[in-house]
N, C-alpha and C positions, 0 to 999 in steps of 0.2 A: 435259318435260310428263311429269306424275308417273304411272304404273304403272298405274294405274286405267284414264287416259284417253288411255294409248300401248293398253290392252287391247280398249278402246270403239270404238281408231279400225277396228286392226286390225278386230275385228268389223266393224262398217261396208262394208268396203270389198268385206268376201262380198255374192256373190248376194242379193240380194228383202231384206237386212239394212237398216233406216233405224238413224239415231240415234237411236230409241228401245228395239228390240232389243235392239240394240247395246248400252244400256244396263245393260234388262233381262237381258239372257246373262251380262254379267260380274255384274254383282252378284247374283245367283244360283248365281254361281262361289264368291264373295266368300261367300256362305253357306252353300254344300258343306264340308266337311270338305277337305283337304290333301291326303288320298289319291285323296279322286273329282279333284282342283285340278290330281294328277301323272300319273294317267292319260288323263287327258284329254290334256294334254300328250304326252305318252306318245306315245297310240294318233296323235298331229299329224304325232310323229318318225318314228316310224314310213314314213307312209306320205308325208312327202318323201324317208325316204335309202330306203325299199324296194319303191316304185313305180313301177313300168318300165311303155315302150313293148310291147308282143306284137309280137313281130319280125315273126311275118305279117301277124297279122286290126288291130293297131294298138288294140288293147282295155289295157284298164289294169291292170295286175297286180303283183302280188309274184311272178309264175313266165312264166317264158322259153324257149317258147310258156305260152300264157296256158289257163286248165283248159278251157277252149271248143275247143281245138288240138290243147287234150294227152289233151282227153277221143277211145277209140279208136269207142264207142259213137258220135260224133257222126255226122250223114248230110255224110260231105267232098264232098257229089255238088250241093251245094244252096251257095249263099249268099248271107245275109241283107247286104243294103247299108240300114248306119246311117248320123245323123251322128255321136253321137257315143258314146261310151260309157257313159254315164249312162245308155241309152234300153234294153243289154243286161238287166238285171233286167226291166224292166213284160214286154220280150218273155216273156223264164225263166218271167214269174210269169203267165203265160199256159196256160204247160204245153203247145202248142200246134205250136212248133218244135223241131226236132232236130238242126238242121242245123250247117252254117259260122258266120260272122256276118266283117265286115270293116265297121270302120270309117273315118269318111271326113274325119272329125275336123274337118268344118265341115260350111257349106253356100254356093256359092255365094251371091254379094253383091257386084256392083260398087258399090255405093252405098258398103261399106264395108272395098272394095278387095281381098275373095275373089274372086279365080280361080281355074281350074281346074288351076293349078297351084301354089296355097297347099294345097290337100287329096290326099289320100294315092289318087289315080284309079291312075295307075299300079301302085301295090301290087296294085289290083285285077283289074289286066286283065293285071299277070302269074301272077296265082294260078289263072284260067280251065282251066288244061290241061285239066282231067278232068270239070270241074265241067259239068251241067247246067243250072242254072235256078240264076238271079239273080233277089232277089229283089228290087229296088227300096223302103227302110220311110223314106225320106227324110220330114221334116215335111211335115204340107197345108198350108204357107206357102208365104207365094207366094219366095221362095229355096230349098224344099227339092222344091216346083215345076221350078221351074227348075237345079235338080240332077240331079230324077228325070228330063226331058229332056233333059240335058245329056247320064249316061251312059247313055242307051236309046239315043241315037246313036252314040255308042261301043261299044257292045253289039249295034245290029241285026246291023254282019258279022261277028259272031263266031258260033262254032255251039252258041250256050249260048236257052235257052231265060225270057228277059224277062218277069220279072208286077210289079204294084205291089200293094203292100198297100188291098183294100177299105178306101171310104169312106165316111162316111153318121150315121144317125145314130146317136148314142149309144141304150147301155138303159135304161129308165129314164128317158126324154127323152119330152121334151110338144114334138106339130108348130110348135104352134103359139106356138114362143120358136127354134124352129132360122131358122138365117138362110138366102138363098135358098141358096146354093150351096154348103152343106149337105145341102138337101133335092134340088136338084138331084144331087147326088152320088146319094145314095140309091137316086132313080129309075133315075139311067144305071147301078146295081152289083147292079138286083133281079134275082133267081131266084124260080126257081121254086120249090113249095111242097108 
C-alpha cells in the first residue's frame, strides 16, 4: 500500500471520519508545507509517548497527578464523576465547577460487554475519605443512566451527598422540536423563579 492510501486508512480509523473526510485530510496535508506536516506528526508522537493516566482521577495528562488534582485551589471536598476524560474541557469551559474529577473510563454497557469491573469505580470508592459531595455527570443515555443508578446504589451507604447534573431543554431550543423525555426531564427539574 502506498503512503497516501496508508494515511487515508489511518485517518479513516478515527471516530467520525469516513473515507471521503480521510481523503480530504490527507490531500490537505500534501498541499501544506513539510513543516506543517512535521509539526502534526510531532504532536501525535508527543501525545503517544507523553500522555498518561493520572493516578488519582484517571484523567489523561502529561503530568501525574494531573493539573486538576495538583491544583491546591480546587475544592477537594467535591468530586464530579464523568465517563471520559474528554468530558472535562466541556465542564471547565462552563466556569461553574471548581472541584475534583473522577474518570470512569467508560459506562456500563452489557451489550458491549462492559460491566462494573471494567470501569474505574474502585478508584472512586477509594477517594471518598473527606469528600462531602459526589456529582454524577454521566451522559443522559441509557448506558449513562444505568451507570448513574449503579453508582448511586454503591454510594448511598457512604456518608456523602450524591447529586446528578440537571437535564432539560437547551438554551435557544424550541419546545416543538424537543423529544418527550427531554420535556419530562425539564418539568421534573423545574425550579422556582
